[in-house]
Steps between C-alpha positions, in 0.01 A plus 500: 500500500378669821265798480417701809243780530564688828148650494305174499733207568614392846866548585712238320681239706852412391494181708172392338645552154807292588279220632281508189809469277575156651873575507753452776682818604774336704817673374642821644704725272744744657613797290781742588535804274782753534507809277810718525640787300821701481497852354765717342377847400664827399370848421655769281404863437589717200436847351461686829293212640236525230569141391489221759594141412441198723648165396568171666417132523356246741627148553202275569524184709174308514522162671238237579530173686215248510474186710226240543415268789441216249616434142290666226482437127515869401749668737561871479857535375523873564624578148345844525784615730711729281810706568618785285546873440224740398579859391324819605551828312334838537542863408336837574556817298378835637514780242352726770394465861130441432543244219682169477514205261584148616568152364542175695590147386517197726505121492397251767504131587221350708460148637246288313441187703200360310529121484243295308360156574778337297778676693585758232633821657457842341792720403563820702296804400706757309377857485614811321347838444555868452328827590528827310331816613501853630430681827395861544419741782303820452383787723783455750436127527125523568431309179725205419462228244669192353438343160654157439513253212607149600550147370533187716582147378478204739624173348491133605163533672294192585120502460263227619388256227152426632398309187781247551422479871138411425596253226757316712342538842837611638617839621679723448597540134635816341562678174874580519707765327239777491613859450265777612550847353345817641537841340324812613499860612446648846414856601518626858398850609536649848328832573540686831283813496582556869771378732245277676322336209625297206317324218662212311368372167640195321421343163650181360432366151614169352607523138578128503458223757516152354690174472770552238678162520399151608584135445131471401459717185125539557565704814698770319294819481269417790434800729632493855255446785415775749642776280233764425579722204461817708533570872420836660595585859391804702648569844448785747716589799448768765743576783393699807772748592324690778271445796421183692534285188847628409701221343190295414451397134184404312528319167268318266442425136364276230637272231301408192 
């Protein structure tokens, strides 16, 4: 375990840590990753263009080749290199010009190239999620807002097993097969009292953000790291349209 306090400790030396470990780092690993995708998408409109549908799919090709300058006992086999189709569906319904309702569903495949000290390779990450919400514009577009409810599931995640690493003295080790689920609501408002100035306010709230599946039952229900329950964003933007500063933009904001 290595703890570093940037306020009081000197800068850490990677070479010094390698020397202190009394291990020989004499093997070079070369990794080639190629991620490709093919899309097929179509759009349809109905009821005097009040209903828009977007539907399609992506064919994912994720490849990984690993080579070593010397034989190793735990080679990376590149099993996290999947190929397959993922659908994408979406729709927008506009009962009137200043109001619309939308729904989006999508799936994804991501490479997951975590390999532990025993040579076990993680499965590819599989994601799926949907968004449901509404958009509105008032006062000739000077006030616009979006309210969204969403759910995201990311499966086959690998998390570091630090307890096993400490017990065995070997790294890395992982918890495999984790599924992280995030559910929440987001609200975005954009107010333009003048043509030069706009104020943007955003609020995001997690209704749920936890591990919902794992090969280690004790991890189920644990909250996700770095996911505050509420996030508020305030952003200001001013555009000069006259004088010597014409075309110049000032912007700034805060996030809590």
